[in-house]
Structures are given as structure tokens and as C-alpha cells.
N, C-alpha and C positions, 0 to 999 in steps of 0.2 A: 526560526521559531517552530517548535514542535506543535503539531496539530493532533489533538485527540478527538475522536468521534464522541458525540453525545450519545446517551443511551437510546434516544429516538433514532439517530442515524444508524446505530448498530442494528436495531430491530428492523429498520427499513431494508437493510442489506442481508437479512437472514437467508433469502433465496439465492443470493449471489454465490458464485464459486469462491471457495476460500483458497488462498495461496499460502503455503508455508514459506519460510525464507528460501529454502532450496528451490522451490517451484518459482518463487518470485525472481530469483537469480536467473533461472533458465528462461523465464518469460521475457525479462527485460534485457538479457544478455549482459548484465552488470554483476560485478562482485558485491559481496555484502558491504564492504567499505563504502562503495559508491552509493548503494541503497541507503545506508545510514546517513550519508551526507545529504541525500535528497530529503530524508526525513527531517534532518536538522534544519534545512532551509524551508521546510513547510510544504514541499512539493508533493509529499506523500504522508498520509497519517502514520502515526507511530506503530500501528498494528493493534489488534484487539486480542486480549487474552480470552480464550475459550477453555472451559473445564478448569479454569483457575490457573493454568500454567502454560498452555500452548498458545503461541502468538500467531495470528493469521492476518492477512491483508485481503480485502474484498475486491472482487473483480472490477466493479465500477470505478474504484479508486485507482486501480492499476491502469484501466483504460483511459481515465482522465489524465493520468501522468503521461501515458504514451502519446495522447493527442497534444498535450502541452509541449513535449519534447520534439515532436514532429513539426509543430508550428514554429518553434524556435529555430529549427534547422532550415525552414523554408525561406 
């Protein structure tokens, strides 16, 4: 299930670092296909469009995913 952030969640994340897909791939060391599968299963939000066209992911969501993946590995 895809998870989309509410407008309130987006505003709350305004001070977070923003990751583009390329930065997200580098941070997670996963390819875009794997990232899109994580989005499909609801482990990561869909991303938020800024300026009407650029999609970004917020740092706190990326950190939460990394914590979840590490917990699964333990």
C-alpha cells in the first residue's frame, strides 16, 4: 500500500534534508526498482512533489526506513 504524506506532515518536514531519487539510491545503496518496491509495500512514502514537478523524500522518512531495515536484519 502506497503511503502519501498529509499536508501537515509535509510542513513538519520542511527543515529536513531533501533527497532526490539519485541521492536516495546513494544513501540506501539500492537501485530505483528496489526503492519503488519499498514504496509499494508502504515502507517509504511515495515522495513529495516540490515546485510542482520535482519529487523528493524527506530525511526523517529515510532514517525511519533504515532503522526498520536494520531491525529486520538483527
